[in-house]
C-alpha positions as CSV (number, residue, x, y, z in Angstrom):
1,X,85.6,107.5,167.8
2,X,83.0,110.3,168.0
3,X,79.0,109.4,166.9
4,X,77.2,113.4,166.1
5,X,73.5,113.5,165.8
6,X,71.0,112.6,167.8
7,X,69.0,109.4,168.8
8,X,65.9,110.3,167.7
9,X,67.2,110.1,164.3
10,X,66.8,106.4,163.1
11,X,69.9,106.4,161.1
12,X,71.6,107.6,164.4
13,X,70.1,105.4,166.3
14,X,70.8,102.5,164.0
15,X,74.5,103.2,164.1
16,X,74.7,103.7,167.9
17,X,73.1,100.1,168.8
18,X,75.8,98.8,166.3
19,X,78.3,100.2,167.5
20,X,77.0,99.1,171.2
21,X,76.4,95.4,169.7
22,X,79.9,95.2,168.5
23,X,81.4,96.8,171.4
24,X,83.0,99.4,170.3
25,X,83.6,102.7,172.0
26,X,82.4,106.1,171.3
27,X,81.2,109.6,172.5
28,X,78.0,110.7,171.6
29,X,77.7,114.3,170.6
30,X,74.1,114.9,169.8
31,X,73.9,117.6,168.0
32,X,70.5,118.7,165.9
33,X,70.6,119.8,162.0
34,X,68.2,122.7,163.4
35,X,69.0,125.5,166.1
36,X,72.8,126.3,166.9
37,X,74.6,122.8,166.2
38,X,74.0,123.6,162.8
39,X,77.4,124.9,161.5
40,X,79.0,122.0,163.7
41,X,77.2,119.6,161.4
42,X,78.2,121.6,158.1
43,X,81.7,121.5,158.9
44,X,81.4,117.5,159.1
45,X,78.7,117.0,156.2
46,X,78.1,119.8,153.5
47,X,74.4,118.4,153.3
48,X,73.9,118.7,156.9
49,X,72.7,115.7,157.7
50,X,73.5,113.0,160.6
51,X,74.8,110.9,161.5
52,X,78.8,111.6,161.2
53,X,81.1,109.4,162.5
54,X,84.5,110.7,163.6
55,X,87.5,108.2,163.5
56,X,90.1,108.3,166.0
57,X,92.7,109.4,163.2
58,X,90.4,112.4,162.4
59,X,88.7,111.1,159.1
60,X,85.0,111.6,159.0
61,X,82.2,109.1,157.6
62,X,79.0,110.1,156.9
63,X,75.9,108.5,155.6
64,X,74.9,105.7,158.0
65,X,75.1,103.1,155.4
66,X,78.6,103.8,154.8
67,X,78.9,104.3,158.5
68,X,77.7,100.9,159.0
69,X,79.9,99.3,156.3
70,X,82.9,100.3,157.9
71,X,81.8,99.3,161.6
72,X,81.4,95.7,159.5
73,X,84.9,95.8,158.3
74,X,85.8,96.5,161.5
75,X,84.5,93.4,163.6
76,X,85.0,90.9,160.4
77,X,82.3,88.8,158.6
78,X,81.7,86.7,161.6
79,X,80.4,89.5,163.6
80,X,78.9,91.8,161.2
81,X,75.2,92.0,161.0
82,X,74.7,92.4,157.6
83,X,76.4,89.2,155.9
84,X,79.1,89.2,153.5
85,X,77.9,88.0,150.3
86,X,75.2,86.2,148.5
87,X,71.2,85.5,148.3
88,X,71.6,86.6,152.5
89,X,73.1,90.1,151.9
90,X,70.9,90.7,149.1
91,X,67.7,89.8,151.3
92,X,69.1,91.9,154.3
93,X,70.0,94.9,151.8
94,X,65.9,94.9,150.4
95,X,65.0,95.0,153.6
96,X,67.0,97.9,154.6
97,X,66.3,99.8,151.6
98,X,62.5,99.3,152.2
99,X,62.9,100.6,155.9
100,X,65.0,103.5,154.9
101,X,62.3,104.5,152.2
102,X,59.3,104.2,154.3
103,X,61.2,106.1,157.5
104,X,62.3,109.3,155.0
105,X,58.9,109.3,153.8
106,X,57.4,109.5,157.3
107,X,60.6,112.2,158.2
108,X,58.6,114.2,155.3
109,X,55.4,114.2,156.9
110,X,56.9,115.3,160.0
111,X,58.5,118.1,158.6
112,X,55.4,119.0,156.5
113,X,53.5,119.2,159.7
114,X,56.0,121.0,162.1
115,X,57.5,123.3,160.1
116,X,54.9,124.7,158.0
117,X,51.7,126.2,159.2
118,X,48.7,124.4,158.4
119,X,47.3,126.3,156.3
120,X,50.3,125.6,153.4
121,X,49.8,121.6,153.9
122,X,49.1,120.5,150.4
123,X,46.9,117.3,151.5
124,X,47.2,115.5,148.6
125,X,51.2,115.7,149.1
126,X,51.2,114.4,152.5
127,X,48.4,111.7,151.4
128,X,50.6,110.7,149.0
129,X,54.0,110.2,150.9
130,X,52.2,108.8,154.2
131,X,50.4,105.9,151.9
132,X,54.6,105.5,150.7
133,X,55.5,105.0,154.2
134,X,52.6,103.0,155.2
135,X,53.2,100.4,152.2
136,X,56.9,100.2,153.0
137,X,56.0,99.4,157.1
138,X,53.0,97.3,156.1
139,X,55.5,94.8,153.8
140,X,57.8,94.6,156.4
141,X,55.5,93.4,158.4
142,X,54.7,90.9,156.4
143,X,58.4,89.8,156.0
144,X,58.8,89.3,159.8
145,X,59.2,86.3,161.1
146,X,59.6,85.2,164.8
147,X,60.8,87.8,165.3
148,X,63.5,88.5,162.8
149,X,63.5,89.6,159.4
150,X,66.1,87.9,157.7
151,X,66.1,84.5,159.1
152,X,66.8,83.0,162.6
153,X,69.1,85.1,163.5
154,X,69.2,89.3,164.2
155,X,70.5,91.2,161.3
156,X,70.8,94.8,160.4
157,X,67.6,94.8,158.9
158,X,66.3,94.4,162.3
159,X,67.9,97.2,163.7
160,X,67.3,99.6,161.0
161,X,63.4,98.5,160.4
162,X,62.8,98.8,164.6
163,X,64.6,102.2,164.7
164,X,62.5,103.4,161.7
165,X,59.5,102.2,163.2
166,X,60.2,103.8,166.9
167,X,60.9,106.9,165.0
168,X,57.2,106.6,163.8
169,X,55.9,106.1,167.0
170,X,57.2,109.2,168.2
171,X,57.9,111.6,165.4
172,X,54.3,111.0,163.5
173,X,52.0,109.6,166.0
174,X,48.7,110.0,163.6
175,X,50.5,107.9,161.3
176,X,51.7,105.9,163.6
177,X,48.4,105.1,165.0
178,X,47.0,103.4,161.7
179,X,50.0,101.3,160.3
180,X,48.7,97.9,162.2
181,X,52.1,96.5,162.2
182,X,51.7,93.5,164.7
183,X,55.1,91.8,163.7
184,X,57.3,94.7,163.6
185,X,55.6,95.8,167.1
186,X,56.8,92.1,168.1
187,X,60.2,92.7,166.4
188,X,60.8,96.5,168.3
189,X,59.7,95.0,171.7
190,X,62.3,92.3,171.5
191,X,64.8,94.5,170.9
192,X,63.9,96.7,173.5
193,X,65.2,93.3,175.6
194,X,68.8,94.1,174.6
195,X,70.8,96.9,176.0
196,X,72.2,98.0,173.2
197,X,69.1,99.2,172.0
198,X,67.7,100.2,175.2
199,X,70.7,102.6,175.6
200,X,69.4,104.5,172.1
201,X,66.2,105.4,173.4
202,X,65.7,109.0,172.3
203,X,65.0,111.1,175.6
204,X,61.5,112.6,176.3
């Protein structure tokens, strides 16, 4: 299989970390959605987004949620990081939804400040999406245990949240600095002890 997208993307990173944990071999192609790689990504996904996963038979999967669902199918319910059914599954899906929503708002902040000149920033808009992101991460911090989010073992909610949290640290340091999420910091540090998570640290 071939995984397309840079590990800076929390969506690519959660897929790659999962594949390492599942012992599923893959080739990594760190294409970026801006610059020379744009057309290569368009050929895989008409919305020009990552990740994309090219299967061994040539089929291409897009959207990290759909890719994770496929990976869970490959390893079966006993190994899958997202429970197959019941309240446990709904709990993990809810946590992931908040993490994805929070990091998507942080991405909008990063894009606003990277690609628009400062005189064209719209402060009320930036503050609104920043608040949405902060609120999501702070809620997740309140859900964290010691250290996992959904019970006594690692789930996809933990990988997704930690990937999102670490993206914030890199891409929106000014927003990250005021998060005050000590439990998410502990979660991130715990995941950093896993080789699968360390392998997906974005290059400096």
